N, C-alpha and C positions, 0 to 999 in steps of 0.2 A: 504494500500500500504506500502511495506517495506521501511525502511529508505534509503536503497541503490537505490531503484526504484525512490523514491521521489527526491533524489539528482541527479540521472541521468536525470530525467525529467527537473529539473531546469537547468542543464548544457546544455541540448539541447535547452531550451528556450533562454539561454544566447548566444548560438552560433547564433541563429536566430535574436537576438535583434539588432536593428540598432544603438541604443544610447549606448555609452560607459558606462554612469552612470547606465543604466538599466542592462547592462552586469555584471558590478561589483556588483550591488545589488543582482542579481540572483545567482551569484557565491558565494557571502557571505552567502546567505540563504542555499545553498547546503553544504558549509563548516560547518555551524552551525548544520545542520541536522546530518552530519557524525560525528562531534565531540560529539554530544549528544548520538548518537548510540554507539560510542566507549566507552564513559564514562559509559553508562548503561550496556554494554556487559561485562565490567570489574568489575562491581559492584557485591556484594555478591548476590547469588541466594537464593530464598526461598526453603524450602524443597520440595514444590510442583513443582517448576521449575526444581530442580535437579531430581526429580522423573520422570518428563516428558522427560528430556534428557536421563534418564536411559531406558525409554521405547524404544526410538530410538535405543539405544545400544543393548537392548534385541532383538529387531527386526533385528539387524544386518545392520541397515541402514547406508549408506554412504552419504556424502554431495550430495545434489541434487536428491537423490532417494526418490520418493514419497511414503508416508505411509498414507493410508486412515484413516480419523479420527475415524471411527468405530473400526478399528484395535487398535488404541491407547486407545480408551475407553474400549475395552475388556481387554487389558493388564492392564489398570488402576485398573479395578476391584472394590473392595470395600475399598480401602485404604483411601478414603476421598470422599466427594460428587463430582459428575462429574463436577459440576460448578467450582470446584477448578482446575480441569484439564484444562478446557476451559480458565479460567482466567490466568493460568500459560502459556498456549500456546500463548495467546494474549501478555503477558508480554515478553515472549521469542521472539516473532515476532517483537515487538517494539524495543527490544535490538539487533535485527539483528542476532539472534542465530538460528531461524527457519524461514521458509517462506512458504507461501501458493502457490500452483501452480496457473497458469493463470485462471483455471476454478473453483477455490475454492473448489476442490474436494479432495485435499490431502495436507499434510504438508511434508516438507523436511528440513533436517538440512542444514545450511550454513557451510562453512569451519570453521568459528569461533565457531558455535554450535557443530560441530563434535569434534573440539579440546577441547572445554570446557567440553563436555560430556564424553570425554575419558581421562581427566586430572587426 
């Protein structure tokens, strides 16, 4: 689950919580998740992560536009082991730069990922 989805889920739980202390604790967790995602999204990217973002750019993908993993793997080609691409996708997802669709059948750029990949 992406950082944004995790934070949203915590906010929804906080809205439903009856106890003020529980609300505060849940909102503190949501803030911590978003702060961590922000810090990691502004951190330096590995060459593999930069290459994965370039694949989306080569594909012409816009934020929220699904790209099937097999298409990314085909464009990845022989530049490095395919496991490197999957690891880079996982790291980019954790940083909030890409996201999986609801059925886990495609990836898409977030606004931050689009901006970072086109910087």
